[in-house]
Jmol script that loads the backbone (N, CA, C; Angstrom):
load data "model"
ATOM      1  N   MET A   1      25.481   2.230 -22.222  1.00  0.00           N
ATOM      2  CA  MET A   1      24.553   2.726 -20.908  1.00  0.00           C
ATOM      3  C   MET A   1      24.415   1.282 -20.220  1.00  0.00           C
ATOM      4  N   PRO A   2      24.854   1.349 -18.964  1.00  0.00           N
ATOM      5  CA  PRO A   2      24.335   0.250 -18.291  1.00  0.00           C
ATOM      6  C   PRO A   2      22.974   0.114 -17.962  1.00  0.00           C
ATOM      7  N   LYS A   3      22.405  -0.988 -17.521  1.00  0.00           N
ATOM      8  CA  LYS A   3      21.043  -1.074 -17.159  1.00  0.00           C
ATOM      9  C   LYS A   3      20.865  -0.849 -15.802  1.00  0.00           C
ATOM     10  N   THR A   4      19.794  -0.102 -15.243  1.00  0.00           N
ATOM     11  CA  THR A   4      19.583   0.277 -13.934  1.00  0.00           C
ATOM     12  C   THR A   4      19.405  -0.992 -13.058  1.00  0.00           C
ATOM     13  N   LYS A   5      19.838  -1.472 -12.186  1.00  0.00           N
ATOM     14  CA  LYS A   5      19.675  -2.696 -11.290  1.00  0.00           C
ATOM     15  C   LYS A   5      18.217  -2.253 -10.450  1.00  0.00           C
ATOM     16  N   LYS A   6      17.628  -3.417 -10.214  1.00  0.00           N
ATOM     17  CA  LYS A   6      16.431  -3.164  -9.302  1.00  0.00           C
ATOM     18  C   LYS A   6      16.873  -3.492  -7.716  1.00  0.00           C
ATOM     19  N   HIS A   7      16.365  -3.033  -6.854  1.00  0.00           N
ATOM     20  CA  HIS A   7      16.484  -3.085  -5.503  1.00  0.00           C
ATOM     21  C   HIS A   7      15.715  -4.328  -5.020  1.00  0.00           C
ATOM     22  N   ARG A   8      16.652  -5.487  -4.861  1.00  0.00           N
ATOM     23  CA  ARG A   8      16.099  -6.854  -4.762  1.00  0.00           C
ATOM     24  C   ARG A   8      15.564  -7.129  -3.642  1.00  0.00           C
ATOM     25  N   ALA A   9      16.165  -6.208  -2.309  1.00  0.00           N
ATOM     26  CA  ALA A   9      15.568  -6.292  -1.138  1.00  0.00           C
ATOM     27  C   ALA A   9      14.115  -5.994  -1.199  1.00  0.00           C
ATOM     28  N   SER A  10      13.851  -5.066  -1.988  1.00  0.00           N
ATOM     29  CA  SER A  10      12.484  -4.308  -1.501  1.00  0.00           C
ATOM     30  C   SER A  10      11.516  -5.237  -2.435  1.00  0.00           C
ATOM     31  N   ALA A  11      12.078  -5.941  -3.737  1.00  0.00           N
ATOM     32  CA  ALA A  11      11.081  -6.712  -4.273  1.00  0.00           C
ATOM     33  C   ALA A  11      10.920  -7.992  -3.395  1.00  0.00           C
ATOM     34  N   LYS A  12      11.806  -8.387  -2.389  1.00  0.00           N
ATOM     35  CA  LYS A  12      11.584  -9.723  -1.702  1.00  0.00           C
ATOM     36  C   LYS A  12      10.603  -9.208  -0.182  1.00  0.00           C
ATOM     37  N   ARG A  13      10.624  -7.785  -0.201  1.00  0.00           N
ATOM     38  CA  ARG A  13       9.952  -7.644   0.872  1.00  0.00           C
ATOM     39  C   ARG A  13       8.650  -7.225   1.001  1.00  0.00           C
ATOM     40  N   PHE A  14       8.143  -6.377  -0.186  1.00  0.00           N
ATOM     41  CA  PHE A  14       7.004  -5.691  -0.680  1.00  0.00           C
ATOM     42  C   PHE A  14       6.113  -6.282  -1.714  1.00  0.00           C
ATOM     43  N   LYS A  15       5.007  -6.369  -1.856  1.00  0.00           N
ATOM     44  CA  LYS A  15       4.209  -6.784  -2.771  1.00  0.00           C
ATOM     45  C   LYS A  15       3.270  -5.806  -3.176  1.00  0.00           C
ATOM     46  N   ARG A  16       2.891  -5.662  -4.441  1.00  0.00           N
ATOM     47  CA  ARG A  16       1.762  -4.610  -4.862  1.00  0.00           C
ATOM     48  C   ARG A  16       0.160  -5.312  -4.860  1.00  0.00           C
ATOM     49  N   THR A  17      -0.506  -4.369  -4.323  1.00  0.00           N
ATOM     50  CA  THR A  17      -1.949  -4.714  -4.022  1.00  0.00           C
ATOM     51  C   THR A  17      -2.831  -4.356  -5.656  1.00  0.00           C
ATOM     52  N   GLY A  18      -3.904  -5.161  -5.694  1.00  0.00           N
ATOM     53  CA  GLY A  18      -4.759  -4.480  -6.774  1.00  0.00           C
ATOM     54  C   GLY A  18      -4.994  -3.004  -6.961  1.00  0.00           C
ATOM     55  N   SER A  19      -5.112  -2.387  -5.816  1.00  0.00           N
ATOM     56  CA  SER A  19      -5.900  -1.094  -5.812  1.00  0.00           C
ATOM     57  C   SER A  19      -4.676  -0.105  -5.710  1.00  0.00           C
ATOM     58  N   GLY A  20      -3.207  -0.455  -5.568  1.00  0.00           N
ATOM     59  CA  GLY A  20      -2.053   0.180  -5.849  1.00  0.00           C
ATOM     60  C   GLY A  20      -1.144   0.321  -4.726  1.00  0.00           C
ATOM     61  N   GLY A  21      -1.697  -0.284  -3.793  1.00  0.00           N
ATOM     62  CA  GLY A  21      -0.959  -0.228  -2.238  1.00  0.00           C
ATOM     63  C   GLY A  21       0.240  -0.951  -2.111  1.00  0.00           C
ATOM     64  N   LEU A  22       1.034  -0.806  -0.911  1.00  0.00           N
ATOM     65  CA  LEU A  22       2.070  -1.866  -0.865  1.00  0.00           C
ATOM     66  C   LEU A  22       1.647  -2.547   0.419  1.00  0.00           C
ATOM     67  N   LYS A  23       1.996  -3.994   0.030  1.00  0.00           N
ATOM     68  CA  LYS A  23       1.749  -4.912   1.286  1.00  0.00           C
ATOM     69  C   LYS A  23       3.126  -5.329   2.027  1.00  0.00           C
ATOM     70  N   ARG A  24       3.121  -5.334   3.178  1.00  0.00           N
ATOM     71  CA  ARG A  24       4.377  -6.009   3.943  1.00  0.00           C
ATOM     72  C   ARG A  24       3.949  -6.815   4.857  1.00  0.00           C
ATOM     73  N   PHE A  25       5.081  -7.731   5.165  1.00  0.00           N
ATOM     74  CA  PHE A  25       4.899  -8.890   6.268  1.00  0.00           C
ATOM     75  C   PHE A  25       5.463  -8.497   7.484  1.00  0.00           C
ATOM     76  N   ARG A  26       4.618  -8.786   8.674  1.00  0.00           N
ATOM     77  CA  ARG A  26       5.143  -8.497   9.872  1.00  0.00           C
ATOM     78  C   ARG A  26       6.401  -9.391  10.346  1.00  0.00           C
ATOM     79  N   ALA A  27       7.232  -9.102  11.662  1.00  0.00           N
ATOM     80  CA  ALA A  27       8.211  -9.542  12.023  1.00  0.00           C
ATOM     81  C   ALA A  27       7.828 -10.451  12.879  1.00  0.00           C
ATOM     82  N   TYR A  28       8.646 -11.556  13.425  1.00  0.00           N
ATOM     83  CA  TYR A  28       8.127 -12.096  14.689  1.00  0.00           C
ATOM     84  C   TYR A  28       7.294 -13.129  14.643  1.00  0.00           C
ATOM     85  N   THR A  29       6.933 -13.626  13.372  1.00  0.00           N
ATOM     86  CA  THR A  29       6.000 -14.498  13.064  1.00  0.00           C
ATOM     87  C   THR A  29       6.322 -15.918  12.427  1.00  0.00           C
ATOM     88  N   SER A  30       7.509 -16.183  12.728  1.00  0.00           N
ATOM     89  CA  SER A  30       8.072 -17.436  11.859  1.00  0.00           C
ATOM     90  C   SER A  30       8.091 -18.643  12.802  1.00  0.00           C
ATOM     91  N   HIS A  31       8.541 -18.418  14.099  1.00  0.00           N
ATOM     92  CA  HIS A  31       8.997 -19.604  14.780  1.00  0.00           C
ATOM     93  C   HIS A  31       9.129 -18.825  16.322  1.00  0.00           C
ATOM     94  N   ARG A  32       9.427 -19.967  17.155  1.00  0.00           N
ATOM     95  CA  ARG A  32       9.423 -19.666  18.515  1.00  0.00           C
ATOM     96  C   ARG A  32       8.018 -18.947  19.373  1.00  0.00           C
ATOM     97  N   PHE A  33       7.036 -19.636  19.012  1.00  0.00           N
ATOM     98  CA  PHE A  33       5.589 -19.132  19.718  1.00  0.00           C
ATOM     99  C   PHE A  33       5.345 -19.566  21.008  1.00  0.00           C
ATOM    100  N   HIS A  34       6.269 -20.360  21.659  1.00  0.00           N
ATOM    101  CA  HIS A  34       5.940 -20.579  22.975  1.00  0.00           C
ATOM    102  C   HIS A  34       6.314 -19.305  23.750  1.00  0.00           C
ATOM    103  N   GLY A  35       7.013 -18.387  23.490  1.00  0.00           N
ATOM    104  CA  GLY A  35       7.071 -17.511  24.485  1.00  0.00           C
ATOM    105  C   GLY A  35       6.175 -16.346  24.138  1.00  0.00           C
ATOM    106  N   LYS A  36       5.213 -16.417  23.345  1.00  0.00           N
ATOM    107  CA  LYS A  36       4.296 -15.192  22.673  1.00  0.00           C
ATOM    108  C   LYS A  36       2.945 -15.548  23.280  1.00  0.00           C
ATOM    109  N   LYS A  37       2.140 -14.982  23.828  1.00  0.00           N
ATOM    110  CA  LYS A  37       0.969 -15.093  24.357  1.00  0.00           C
ATOM    111  C   LYS A  37      -0.014 -14.858  23.055  1.00  0.00           C
ATOM    112  N   LEU A  38      -0.959 -15.871  22.478  1.00  0.00           N
ATOM    113  CA  LEU A  38      -1.639 -15.361  21.456  1.00  0.00           C
ATOM    114  C   LEU A  38      -2.828 -14.639  21.617  1.00  0.00           C
ATOM    115  N   ARG A  39      -3.225 -14.623  23.069  1.00  0.00           N
ATOM    116  CA  ARG A  39      -4.439 -13.779  23.339  1.00  0.00           C
ATOM    117  C   ARG A  39      -4.033 -12.268  23.340  1.00  0.00           C
ATOM    118  N   ASN A  40      -2.760 -11.957  23.667  1.00  0.00           N
ATOM    119  CA  ASN A  40      -2.236 -10.664  23.761  1.00  0.00           C
ATOM    120  C   ASN A  40      -1.920 -10.149  22.200  1.00  0.00           C
ATOM    121  N   ASN A  41      -1.344 -11.059  21.392  1.00  0.00           N
ATOM    122  CA  ASN A  41      -0.827 -10.569  20.454  1.00  0.00           C
ATOM    123  C   ASN A  41      -1.528 -11.272  18.981  1.00  0.00           C
ATOM    124  N   VAL A  42      -2.802 -11.153  19.111  1.00  0.00           N
ATOM    125  CA  VAL A  42      -3.430 -11.544  17.887  1.00  0.00           C
ATOM    126  C   VAL A  42      -3.077 -10.702  16.439  1.00  0.00           C
ATOM    127  N   VAL A  43      -3.010  -9.253  16.677  1.00  0.00           N
ATOM    128  CA  VAL A  43      -2.397  -8.508  15.656  1.00  0.00           C
ATOM    129  C   VAL A  43      -1.318  -8.630  15.205  1.00  0.00           C
ATOM    130  N   ILE A  44      -0.202  -9.163  15.993  1.00  0.00           N
ATOM    131  CA  ILE A  44       1.111  -9.595  15.413  1.00  0.00           C
ATOM    132  C   ILE A  44       0.949 -10.897  14.869  1.00  0.00           C
ATOM    133  N   PHE A  45       0.150 -11.899  14.859  1.00  0.00           N
ATOM    134  CA  PHE A  45       0.461 -12.816  14.234  1.00  0.00           C
ATOM    135  C   PHE A  45      -0.322 -13.023  12.980  1.00  0.00           C
ATOM    136  N   VAL A  46      -1.189 -11.921  12.614  1.00  0.00           N
ATOM    137  CA  VAL A  46      -1.552 -11.622  11.069  1.00  0.00           C
ATOM    138  C   VAL A  46      -0.491 -11.365  10.414  1.00  0.00           C
ATOM    139  N   LYS A  47      -0.193 -12.374   9.371  1.00  0.00           N
ATOM    140  CA  LYS A  47       0.891 -12.188   8.364  1.00  0.00           C
ATOM    141  C   LYS A  47       1.039 -10.859   7.603  1.00  0.00           C
ATOM    142  N   ALA A  48       0.066 -10.620   6.875  1.00  0.00           N
ATOM    143  CA  ALA A  48       0.429  -9.522   6.042  1.00  0.00           C
ATOM    144  C   ALA A  48      -0.221  -8.061   6.826  1.00  0.00           C
ATOM    145  N   SER A  49       0.280  -7.045   6.294  1.00  0.00           N
ATOM    146  CA  SER A  49       0.002  -5.784   6.600  1.00  0.00           C
ATOM    147  C   SER A  49       0.052  -4.568   5.589  1.00  0.00           C
ATOM    148  N   MET A  50      -0.668  -3.640   5.754  1.00  0.00           N
ATOM    149  CA  MET A  50      -0.234  -2.651   4.639  1.00  0.00           C
ATOM    150  C   MET A  50       0.901  -1.484   4.938  1.00  0.00           C
ATOM    151  N   VAL A  51       1.686  -0.842   3.998  1.00  0.00           N
ATOM    152  CA  VAL A  51       2.879  -0.016   4.236  1.00  0.00           C
ATOM    153  C   VAL A  51       1.956   1.509   4.768  1.00  0.00           C
ATOM    154  N   HIS A  52       2.503   1.774   5.699  1.00  0.00           N
ATOM    155  CA  HIS A  52       1.920   3.165   6.328  1.00  0.00           C
ATOM    156  C   HIS A  52       2.419   4.184   5.366  1.00  0.00           C
ATOM    157  N   SER A  53       1.713   5.458   5.455  1.00  0.00           N
ATOM    158  CA  SER A  53       1.590   6.696   4.260  1.00  0.00           C
ATOM    159  C   SER A  53       2.880   7.228   4.648  1.00  0.00           C
ATOM    160  N   GLY A  54       3.437   7.186   5.649  1.00  0.00           N
ATOM    161  CA  GLY A  54       4.674   7.974   5.863  1.00  0.00           C
ATOM    162  C   GLY A  54       5.954   7.196   5.428  1.00  0.00           C
ATOM    163  N   ASP A  55       5.831   6.003   5.189  1.00  0.00           N
ATOM    164  CA  ASP A  55       6.705   4.968   4.510  1.00  0.00           C
ATOM    165  C   ASP A  55       6.710   4.612   3.292  1.00  0.00           C
ATOM    166  N   TYR A  56       5.444   4.834   2.622  1.00  0.00           N
ATOM    167  CA  TYR A  56       5.251   4.601   1.537  1.00  0.00           C
ATOM    168  C   TYR A  56       5.991   5.541   0.555  1.00  0.00           C
ATOM    169  N   LYS A  57       6.204   6.717   0.752  1.00  0.00           N
ATOM    170  CA  LYS A  57       6.970   7.532  -0.078  1.00  0.00           C
ATOM    171  C   LYS A  57       8.265   7.095  -0.346  1.00  0.00           C
ATOM    172  N   ARG A  58       8.874   6.941   1.063  1.00  0.00           N
ATOM    173  CA  ARG A  58      10.283   6.594   1.055  1.00  0.00           C
ATOM    174  C   ARG A  58      10.785   5.014   0.273  1.00  0.00           C
ATOM    175  N   ILE A  59       9.814   4.255   0.406  1.00  0.00           N
ATOM    176  CA  ILE A  59       9.840   2.938  -0.204  1.00  0.00           C
ATOM    177  C   ILE A  59       9.767   3.034  -1.751  1.00  0.00           C
ATOM    178  N   LYS A  60       8.940   3.746  -1.982  1.00  0.00           N
ATOM    179  CA  LYS A  60       8.838   3.954  -3.502  1.00  0.00           C
ATOM    180  C   LYS A  60       9.858   4.636  -4.188  1.00  0.00           C
ATOM    181  N   SER A  61      10.501   5.729  -3.364  1.00  0.00           N
ATOM    182  CA  SER A  61      11.185   6.462  -3.916  1.00  0.00           C
ATOM    183  C   SER A  61      12.661   5.598  -4.206  1.00  0.00           C
ATOM    184  N   ASN A  62      12.856   4.727  -3.067  1.00  0.00           N
ATOM    185  CA  ASN A  62      14.100   3.767  -2.859  1.00  0.00           C
ATOM    186  C   ASN A  62      13.822   2.626  -3.918  1.00  0.00           C
ATOM    187  N   ALA A  63      12.750   2.378  -4.352  1.00  0.00           N
ATOM    188  CA  ALA A  63      12.574   1.160  -5.292  1.00  0.00           C
ATOM    189  C   ALA A  63      11.887   1.727  -6.338  1.00  0.00           C
ATOM    190  N   TYR A  64      12.332   2.529  -6.918  1.00  0.00           N
ATOM    191  CA  TYR A  64      11.639   3.232  -8.167  1.00  0.00           C
ATOM    192  C   TYR A  64      11.348   2.263  -9.535  1.00  0.00           C
ATOM    193  N   SER A  65      12.517   1.489  -9.474  1.00  0.00           N
ATOM    194  CA  SER A  65      12.603   0.674 -10.691  1.00  0.00           C
ATOM    195  C   SER A  65      12.219  -0.987 -10.475  1.00  0.00           C
ATOM    196  N   LEU A  66      11.610  -1.119  -9.477  1.00  0.00           N
ATOM    197  CA  LEU A  66      10.888  -2.458  -9.481  1.00  0.00           C
ATOM    198  C   LEU A  66       9.521  -2.622 -10.416  1.00  0.00           C
ATOM    199  N   GLU A  67       9.375  -3.676 -10.812  1.00  0.00           N
ATOM    200  CA  GLU A  67       8.075  -4.166 -11.556  1.00  0.00           C
ATOM    201  C   GLU A  67       6.676  -3.902 -10.755  1.00  0.00           C
ATOM    202  N   ILE A  68       7.044  -4.215  -9.345  1.00  0.00           N
ATOM    203  CA  ILE A  68       5.818  -4.084  -8.437  1.00  0.00           C
ATOM    204  C   ILE A  68       5.402  -2.597  -8.047  1.00  0.00           C
ATOM    205  N   ILE A  69       6.329  -1.575  -8.323  1.00  0.00           N
ATOM    206  CA  ILE A  69       5.897  -0.026  -8.047  1.00  0.00           C
ATOM    207  C   ILE A  69       5.494   0.511  -9.139  1.00  0.00           C
ATOM    208  N   ALA A  70       6.095   0.161 -10.138  1.00  0.00           N
ATOM    209  CA  ALA A  70       5.855   0.863 -11.577  1.00  0.00           C
ATOM    210  C   ALA A  70       4.606   1.668 -11.702  1.00  0.00           C
TER     211      ALA A  70
END
end "model"
wireframe off; spacefill off
backbone 0.3
color backbone group
């Protein structure tokens, strides 16, 4: 019987919090800040955010075999 492979893309994108939630990282925060106004986009520049409840079920079912979601 072959081993089940873990979904490596989900392992790289999501982390488990201490209370059991999933933490994700926001896009557009790595480079090219000269075209983005900090005053208007303070929320975007915060690096981490929580996964929404509607996406949580889909992500959990997609990556059921990950150690972080177990």
